[in-house]
C-alpha positions as CSV (number, residue, x, y, z in Angstrom):
1,M,-22.5,13.9,-14.8
2,N,-26.0,12.9,-13.5
3,R,-27.2,9.5,-14.4
4,S,-30.2,7.5,-13.4
5,L,-29.3,4.7,-11.0
6,A,-30.9,1.5,-10.0
7,P,-34.1,1.8,-8.0
8,E,-32.4,-0.1,-5.1
9,T,-30.6,3.2,-4.2
10,A,-33.8,4.5,-2.7
11,Q,-33.2,1.9,0.1
12,L,-29.7,3.2,0.9
13,G,-30.8,6.3,2.7
14,S,-29.5,9.8,2.2
15,L,-26.6,10.7,-0.2
16,Q,-23.5,11.3,1.8
17,A,-20.8,12.0,-0.9
18,E,-20.2,11.5,-4.6
19,Y,-16.9,10.8,-6.3
20,Q,-16.1,11.4,-10.0
21,A,-13.4,10.2,-12.3
22,N,-9.8,11.6,-11.9
23,R,-9.6,14.7,-14.2
24,L,-5.8,14.5,-14.8
25,T,-6.2,10.9,-16.2
26,A,-9.0,12.1,-18.4
27,K,-6.9,14.9,-19.8
28,I,-4.0,12.5,-20.5
29,L,-6.3,10.1,-22.3
30,L,-7.9,12.9,-24.3
31,G,-4.4,14.3,-25.2
32,A,-3.1,10.9,-26.2
33,G,-6.1,10.4,-28.5
34,V,-5.6,13.8,-30.1
35,A,-1.9,13.2,-30.5
36,S,-2.6,9.8,-32.1
37,I,-5.0,11.3,-34.6
38,L,-2.4,13.9,-35.5
39,F,0.3,11.3,-36.0
40,S,-2.2,9.2,-38.0
41,L,-3.0,12.1,-40.3
42,L,0.7,12.8,-40.7
43,L,1.5,9.2,-41.6
44,F,-1.4,9.0,-44.1
45,S,-0.3,12.3,-45.7
46,L,3.3,10.9,-46.0
47,A,2.0,7.7,-47.6
48,I,-0.2,9.7,-50.1
49,S,2.6,12.1,-51.0
50,R,5.0,9.2,-51.7
51,A,2.3,7.4,-53.8
52,Q,1.7,10.5,-55.9
53,A,5.4,11.5,-56.2
54,P,7.1,10.8,-59.5
55,R,9.5,7.9,-59.6
56,S,13.0,8.7,-58.4
57,G,16.2,7.4,-60.0
58,L,17.8,7.2,-56.6
59,L,15.2,5.0,-54.9
60,S,14.0,1.6,-56.1
61,D,10.3,0.9,-56.7
62,S,10.4,-1.8,-54.0
63,F,11.7,0.7,-51.4
64,R,9.0,3.1,-52.5
65,R,6.2,0.5,-52.2
66,D,7.6,-0.6,-48.8
67,S,7.7,3.0,-47.5
68,I,4.1,3.6,-48.6
69,T,2.9,0.3,-47.0
70,I,4.8,1.0,-43.7
71,S,3.4,4.6,-43.5
72,A,-0.1,3.5,-44.3
73,S,0.1,0.6,-41.8
74,L,1.4,2.9,-39.0
75,G,-1.2,5.5,-39.8
76,L,-4.0,2.9,-39.5
77,F,-2.4,1.6,-36.3
78,M,-2.3,5.1,-34.8
79,L,-5.9,5.7,-35.9
80,L,-7.0,2.6,-34.1
81,M,-5.0,3.7,-31.0
82,A,-6.8,7.1,-31.2
83,V,-10.1,5.2,-31.1
84,F,-8.9,3.2,-28.1
85,F,-7.9,6.3,-26.2
86,F,-11.2,8.1,-26.9
87,V,-13.2,5.0,-25.9
88,Y,-11.2,4.6,-22.8
89,H,-11.5,8.3,-22.1
90,R,-15.3,7.9,-22.4
91,Y,-15.2,4.9,-20.0
92,H,-13.0,6.6,-17.5
93,T,-15.1,9.8,-17.4
94,S,-18.2,7.6,-16.7
95,L,-16.8,6.3,-13.5
96,R,-18.7,7.3,-10.5
97,V,-19.3,6.2,-6.9
98,A,-22.1,7.6,-4.8
99,V,-21.9,6.9,-1.0
100,Y,-25.2,6.7,1.0
101,A,-26.0,6.2,4.6
102,D,-26.5,2.5,4.2
103,G,-24.3,1.6,1.2
104,F,-22.8,2.8,-2.0
105,V,-23.3,2.6,-5.8
106,S,-20.5,2.1,-8.2
107,S,-21.3,2.9,-11.8
108,D,-19.7,3.2,-15.2
109,W,-21.1,3.5,-18.8
110,H,-22.1,-0.2,-18.7
111,E,-23.8,-0.9,-15.4
112,S,-24.5,0.4,-11.8
113,L,-23.6,-2.0,-8.9
114,V,-25.4,-1.4,-5.6
115,C,-23.9,-2.7,-2.4
116,R,-25.4,-2.2,1.1
117,W,-22.9,-2.1,3.9
118,D,-24.3,-5.2,5.5
119,E,-24.0,-7.1,2.1
120,A,-20.3,-6.5,1.8
121,T,-18.1,-9.4,2.9
122,E,-14.5,-8.3,2.0
123,V,-12.7,-5.2,1.0
124,Y,-9.1,-5.1,-0.4
125,E,-6.9,-2.1,-0.7
126,S,-4.1,-1.9,-3.2
127,I,-1.6,1.0,-3.2
128,T,1.0,1.4,-5.9
129,Y,4.2,3.3,-4.9
130,V,6.8,5.1,-7.0
131,Y,10.2,6.4,-6.1
132,R,11.2,10.0,-6.6
133,Q,14.6,11.4,-7.4
134,T,14.3,13.9,-4.6
135,S,13.5,11.3,-1.9
136,D,14.7,7.9,-0.9
137,R,11.2,7.0,0.3
138,P,8.5,5.9,-2.1
139,G,5.3,7.9,-2.3
140,P,1.8,6.6,-3.0
141,R,0.7,7.0,-6.6
142,R,-2.4,5.0,-7.1
143,W,-5.1,3.6,-4.8
144,A,-7.6,0.9,-5.8
145,Y,-10.2,-0.9,-3.8
146,T,-12.0,-4.2,-4.5
147,V,-15.3,-5.0,-2.6
148,Y,-17.0,-8.4,-2.6
149,R,-20.7,-8.8,-1.9
150,A,-22.1,-11.8,-0.1
151,D,-23.4,-13.1,-3.5
152,G,-19.8,-13.1,-4.9
153,Q,-20.2,-10.0,-6.9
154,R,-16.9,-8.1,-7.2
155,I,-16.9,-4.3,-7.3
156,Q,-13.6,-2.6,-8.4
157,I,-13.0,1.0,-7.6
158,A,-10.1,3.1,-9.0
159,G,-9.3,6.2,-10.9
160,L,-11.5,8.6,-8.9
161,E,-10.9,12.1,-7.4
162,G,-10.8,11.9,-3.6
163,I,-10.3,8.1,-3.6
164,I,-8.5,8.2,-0.2
165,P,-11.5,9.5,1.8
166,L,-13.7,7.2,-0.2
167,G,-11.5,4.2,0.7
168,Q,-11.5,5.3,4.3
169,T,-15.3,5.2,4.3
170,L,-15.4,1.8,2.6
171,K,-13.0,0.3,5.1
172,T,-14.7,1.8,8.1
173,E,-18.3,0.9,7.2
174,I,-17.6,-2.6,5.9
175,S,-15.1,-3.6,8.6
176,K,-17.5,-2.6,11.4
177,R,-20.1,-5.0,10.1
178,V,-17.9,-7.8,9.0
179,L,-16.2,-7.9,12.4
180,H,-19.4,-9.0,14.1
181,K,-19.8,-11.9,11.7
182,A,-16.1,-12.9,11.8
183,V,-16.0,-13.0,15.6
184,K,-19.0,-15.3,15.7
185,V,-17.4,-17.6,13.2
186,Y,-14.2,-17.7,15.3
187,Q,-15.9,-18.3,18.6
188,A,-18.0,-21.1,17.1
189,G,-14.7,-22.9,16.2
190,G,-14.8,-21.9,12.5
191,I,-12.1,-20.6,10.1
192,V,-12.0,-16.9,9.3
193,W,-10.3,-16.1,6.0
194,F,-8.5,-12.9,5.2
195,G,-7.8,-13.5,1.5
196,P,-6.5,-16.7,-0.1
197,K,-3.2,-16.9,1.9
198,L,-4.2,-16.2,5.5
199,H,-6.8,-17.3,8.0
200,I,-7.2,-17.6,11.7
201,S,-9.0,-20.0,14.0
202,Q,-8.9,-21.0,17.6
203,Q,-5.9,-23.2,16.7
204,G,-3.9,-20.1,15.6
205,V,-2.8,-18.3,12.5
206,S,-2.5,-20.3,9.3
207,D,-1.4,-19.8,5.7
208,G,-3.1,-22.9,4.5
209,D,0.0,-25.1,4.8
210,R,1.3,-24.2,8.3
211,T,-0.4,-23.2,11.5
212,L,1.2,-21.1,14.2
213,P,-0.5,-21.6,17.6
214,W,-1.7,-18.4,19.4
215,H,0.8,-18.9,22.2
216,D,3.6,-18.8,19.7
217,V,2.4,-15.6,18.0
218,E,4.5,-12.7,19.0
219,E,3.0,-10.1,16.7
220,V,0.7,-9.6,13.7
221,R,1.7,-6.3,12.2
222,L,-0.4,-4.4,9.7
223,S,1.8,-1.9,7.8
224,E,0.6,1.6,7.8
225,V,2.2,2.1,4.4
226,N,0.7,-0.6,2.2
227,N,-1.4,-2.9,4.5
228,A,1.1,-5.7,4.2
229,V,0.7,-8.3,7.0
230,T,3.7,-9.6,8.9
231,V,3.3,-12.5,11.3
232,R,6.2,-12.9,13.8
233,Q,6.8,-16.1,15.9
234,K,8.2,-15.9,19.4
235,G,11.9,-16.7,19.5
236,R,12.6,-16.1,15.8
237,R,14.1,-13.0,14.2
238,R,12.7,-13.6,10.7
239,S,9.0,-13.2,10.1
240,W,6.9,-16.4,10.0
241,K,4.8,-15.1,7.2
242,H,4.7,-11.9,5.1
243,I,1.8,-11.1,2.7
244,V,1.4,-8.1,0.5
245,G,-1.5,-5.8,1.3
246,S,-3.3,-6.3,-2.0
247,Q,-3.8,-10.0,-1.1
248,V,-5.2,-9.4,2.4
249,G,-8.9,-8.9,2.7
250,N,-10.4,-7.1,5.6
251,A,-6.9,-6.3,7.0
252,W,-8.3,-4.0,9.6
253,V,-10.7,-6.7,10.9
254,L,-7.7,-9.1,11.1
255,K,-5.6,-6.6,13.1
256,T,-8.5,-5.9,15.5
257,M,-9.3,-9.6,16.1
258,V,-5.7,-10.6,16.5
259,D,-4.9,-7.8,19.0
260,R,-8.0,-8.7,21.0
261,I,-7.3,-12.5,21.0
262,Q,-3.7,-12.0,22.1
263,E,-4.9,-9.6,24.9
264,L,-7.4,-12.2,26.1
265,N,-4.8,-15.0,25.9
266,R,-2.3,-12.9,27.9
267,S,-4.9,-12.4,30.6
268,S,-5.8,-16.1,30.5
269,R,-9.5,-15.4,29.8
270,Q,-11.8,-16.9,27.2
271,P,-13.7,-14.3,25.2
272,A,-17.4,-14.3,25.5
273,V,-19.6,-14.0,22.4
274,G,-19.6,-10.4,21.2
275,E,-16.8,-9.3,23.6
276,A,-14.3,-8.7,20.9
277,V,-16.9,-6.8,18.9
278,S,-17.4,-4.3,21.7
279,Q,-13.7,-3.4,21.5
280,F,-14.0,-2.3,17.8
281,P,-13.9,1.5,17.5
282,P,-16.8,3.1,15.7
283,D,-14.3,4.7,13.2
284,L,-11.1,3.3,11.9
285,P,-8.0,5.4,12.6
286,A,-7.1,7.7,9.7
287,R,-4.1,6.5,7.6
288,R,-1.0,8.5,7.6
289,T,-1.0,8.7,3.9
290,R,-2.4,11.8,2.3
291,E,-3.6,12.5,-1.2
292,L,-0.7,14.0,-3.1
293,K,-1.3,17.0,-5.2
294,N,-1.0,16.0,-8.9
295,R,1.7,17.7,-10.8
296,R,1.0,19.4,-14.0
297,V,1.6,17.0,-16.8
298,K,2.1,18.2,-20.3
299,I,-0.2,16.5,-22.6
300,V,2.3,16.2,-25.4
301,A,4.9,14.6,-23.2
302,A,2.4,12.1,-21.7
303,A,1.2,11.2,-25.2
304,A,4.7,10.7,-26.4
305,V,5.5,8.3,-23.5
306,L,2.2,6.4,-24.1
307,L,2.8,6.1,-27.8
308,I,6.3,4.6,-27.3
309,A,4.9,1.6,-25.4
310,V,1.4,1.6,-27.0
311,L,1.8,-1.6,-29.0
312,A,2.8,-3.8,-26.1
313,F,0.3,-2.1,-23.8
314,G,-2.5,-2.4,-26.3
315,S,-2.1,-6.1,-27.0
316,Y,-1.7,-6.9,-23.2
317,A,-4.7,-4.8,-22.2
318,I,-7.0,-6.2,-24.9
319,T,-6.0,-9.8,-24.0
320,R,-6.2,-9.3,-20.3
321,N,-9.5,-7.4,-20.5
322,S,-11.1,-10.2,-22.6
323,Q,-9.9,-12.9,-20.2
324,Q,-11.1,-11.0,-17.2
325,R,-14.4,-10.3,-18.8
326,A,-14.9,-13.9,-19.7
327,R,-14.0,-15.0,-16.2
328,Y,-16.1,-12.3,-14.6
329,E,-19.2,-13.1,-16.7
330,M,-18.8,-16.8,-15.9
331,K,-18.3,-16.2,-12.1
332,Q,-21.1,-13.7,-11.9
333,S,-23.7,-16.0,-13.4
334,L,-22.5,-19.3,-12.0
335,E,-21.4,-18.6,-8.4
336,D,-25.0,-17.6,-7.7
337,V,-26.1,-21.2,-8.5
338,C,-24.6,-22.3,-5.1
339,A,-26.0,-19.2,-3.3
340,G,-29.5,-19.1,-4.8
341,G,-31.1,-22.4,-4.0
342,D,-32.7,-23.8,-7.2
343,A,-32.0,-20.6,-9.2
344,G,-29.8,-21.6,-12.2
345,A,-28.0,-19.6,-14.9
346,P,-30.1,-19.7,-18.0
347,G,-27.1,-19.0,-20.3
348,A,-25.3,-22.1,-19.1
349,A,-25.1,-25.4,-21.0
350,P,-27.7,-28.1,-20.3
351,Y,-26.9,-31.3,-18.4
352,A,-28.3,-33.9,-20.6
353,Q,-26.9,-36.9,-18.7
354,T,-26.1,-38.6,-22.0
355,P,-22.6,-39.9,-22.9
356,G,-20.2,-37.0,-23.2
357,L,-18.1,-34.4,-21.3
358,Y,-19.9,-31.8,-19.1
359,P,-17.6,-29.0,-17.9
360,V,-17.8,-28.2,-14.2
361,L,-17.0,-25.1,-12.2
362,Y,-15.7,-25.5,-8.6
363,V,-17.2,-22.9,-6.2
364,E,-16.3,-22.9,-2.4
365,K,-18.1,-21.3,0.5
366,T,-16.2,-18.6,2.4
367,A,-16.1,-18.2,6.2
368,I,-18.4,-15.2,6.0
369,G,-21.0,-17.2,4.0
370,G,-20.4,-16.0,0.5
371,W,-19.5,-18.1,-2.5
372,R,-16.5,-17.7,-4.9
373,S,-14.5,-19.8,-7.3
374,S,-12.5,-22.3,-5.4
375,Y,-8.9,-21.5,-4.2
376,H,-8.1,-25.0,-2.9
377,Y,-9.8,-27.4,-5.4
378,S,-9.1,-27.5,-9.1
379,P,-10.7,-29.8,-11.7
380,P,-8.7,-31.5,-14.4
381,A,-7.9,-29.2,-17.3
382,R,-10.3,-30.9,-19.7
383,W,-13.2,-30.3,-17.2
384,R,-12.7,-26.5,-17.0
385,P,-15.2,-24.3,-18.8
386,Q,-14.0,-21.3,-20.8
387,E,-17.2,-19.4,-20.4
388,S,-20.7,-19.7,-18.9
389,A,-22.2,-21.1,-22.1
390,D,-19.8,-24.1,-21.8
391,T,-20.6,-24.8,-18.1
392,A,-23.0,-27.7,-17.5
393,L,-22.3,-28.4,-13.8
394,V,-21.4,-26.4,-10.6
395,A,-19.7,-28.2,-7.7
396,C,-20.5,-26.3,-4.5
397,L,-17.8,-27.1,-1.9
398,E,-18.0,-26.6,1.9
399,E,-15.0,-27.7,3.9
400,E,-13.9,-28.0,7.5
401,Q,-11.1,-29.5,9.6
402,V,-12.2,-32.1,12.0
403,E,-10.2,-33.2,15.0
404,I,-9.7,-36.9,15.1
405,E,-7.2,-37.5,17.8
406,R,-5.1,-35.9,20.6
407,C,-1.9,-37.6,21.5
408,P,-0.3,-36.6,24.8
409,Y,3.4,-36.5,25.3
410,T,5.8,-35.6,28.1
411,L,8.8,-33.4,27.1
412,Q,12.3,-33.8,28.5
413,S,11.6,-30.7,30.6
414,G,8.7,-32.5,32.2
415,D,6.0,-30.3,30.6
416,S,3.0,-32.0,29.0
417,A,2.6,-31.5,25.2
418,T,-0.2,-32.5,22.8
419,L,-0.1,-33.5,19.1
420,V,-3.5,-32.8,17.4
421,R,-4.4,-34.9,14.3
422,L,-6.8,-33.1,11.9
423,Q,-8.7,-34.3,8.8
424,W,-10.2,-32.2,6.0
425,Q,-13.8,-33.0,5.3
426,T,-15.5,-31.5,2.3
427,T,-19.2,-31.5,1.5
428,V,-19.8,-31.5,-2.2
429,T,-23.2,-30.6,-3.7
430,L,-23.3,-31.0,-7.5
431,R,-25.8,-28.8,-9.2
432,E,-27.0,-28.4,-12.8
433,A,-25.6,-25.0,-13.9
434,Q,-28.6,-24.2,-16.1
435,T,-31.4,-25.1,-13.6
436,G,-29.7,-25.1,-10.2
437,K,-31.1,-28.6,-9.5
438,V,-29.1,-30.8,-7.2
439,V,-27.6,-33.8,-9.1
440,T,-26.0,-35.4,-6.0
441,S,-24.4,-34.6,-2.7
442,D,-21.9,-36.2,-0.4
443,T,-19.2,-35.5,2.3
444,I,-15.7,-36.6,1.3
445,G,-12.8,-36.9,3.7
446,G,-9.2,-36.2,2.9
447,E,-6.3,-38.4,3.7
448,L,-5.7,-39.1,7.3
449,P,-2.5,-37.7,8.8
450,R,0.1,-40.2,9.8
451,A,-0.4,-41.9,13.2
452,C,1.1,-40.5,16.4
453,Q,4.6,-41.9,16.9
454,E,6.0,-43.2,20.1
455,S,8.1,-40.0,20.3
456,E,7.5,-36.8,18.4
457,Q,9.6,-33.6,17.9
458,F,8.1,-30.4,19.2
459,K,9.6,-27.0,18.4
460,E,11.2,-25.3,21.3
461,G,8.6,-23.5,23.4
462,D,5.7,-25.3,21.7
463,L,3.3,-27.4,23.8
464,T,0.8,-28.0,21.0
465,A,1.5,-29.2,17.5
466,F,-0.9,-29.9,14.7
467,L,-0.8,-32.7,12.1
468,S,-3.1,-32.4,9.1
469,G,-3.7,-34.6,6.1
470,D,-4.1,-33.3,2.6
471,R,-7.3,-31.8,1.3
472,P,-9.4,-34.4,-0.6
473,E,-8.9,-32.7,-4.0
474,E,-8.1,-36.0,-5.8
475,Q,-10.9,-37.8,-4.0
476,V,-13.4,-35.0,-5.0
477,N,-12.3,-35.3,-8.7
478,D,-12.7,-39.1,-8.6
479,W,-16.1,-38.8,-7.0
480,L,-17.3,-36.3,-9.6
481,K,-15.8,-38.1,-12.7
482,P,-18.9,-40.4,-13.4
483,Y,-21.1,-37.3,-13.5
484,V,-18.7,-35.1,-15.6
485,E,-17.5,-37.8,-18.0
486,I,-20.5,-39.9,-18.7
487,Q,-19.6,-43.1,-20.7
């Protein structure tokens, strides 16, 4: 299906490939819609026939009325489900991704999202597996990809024919460019995030609560099956950290950087700026997974299975889609307030600075330079906006860990060890959501870690330990309170 796309595509270079919606899914949705209509007509016919039938001496009038009501209600429900299946079929068949030399365009019936390769900051891959009766090993069933742009825009890609080569292209092109930025952040002493549960720095690998120094890292393994990341510590049989692949962003950049860092550590050399980048291959290795040939699925059987669970699925899908749409619209319009200088969100609530409550959205800066809703800071429940029209303020958060003290110790073995005390410092810039104007700004420090003791416990084999205080979440909330709750 040809469709006019945004004019920005002219800047993406020549068209390389084009991917359309999965045809089997489209057939199943269409078949389910047809089956729902047939069931609806059958139930309506049953209700009409019972309404027109003469009274029976065997059945009471109340039973007759109840059977008519139930048949008509189920017929209406099936008709609504038919509408749902046809609408979703229309949406599914509108899915399309066009890959160009300098980026890609993801479009559906609602909008077309343009993303240049150098604008993408993160790519996530999610693979759903199913077990077969003929094999003890699970086989891949569904691939989905999520790409984030530097402005925080999320682009979700799923349900396409040939999605595996498309995913390989996304991972290769985005990872090559993100790696350059990530290495510079790392070598400058910053934190490089790979999703909400994992980051690396010159101190080591961290999950946000614990930090494993580089000299204690035995291996960071990236699963070839589902991109799950397993971090192993030297001297321990169990893994130090295991994270499922769908929660690891830029997993291939992580693997490349960690391998290079460990190689340089083993050779006792410090990497020069850009050295790790030169080790990144121009093309990522092909995954061992292959696109399975879809079996022929009978439309009647698929429709029957769908109709059995249609009530639960329908209510869940509608609720989840409405919540996601509300969150998406709020994030799309408000995260740009932090990234766009004085550009505000016209649909947001005004900040009148008169007595009252002004809901605030917390947005934090990522290591790559983009902005997204905060993982680590949360406002009180009464401050949280439900949609963009409720949001009056946006708190833009930039955090870093600052070294405040190094305490030297001598181990019983005679080796020298060091305990490093770290403090979280967060710069908060409060902006009006509607106009983008800065209301106030300040840097807030978290609680200091406890003082170094006369003697400290070090793990066996560790010569460096880190002691960090808590993030200043409570202090940030207290600092913002006079601006959010004006008396």
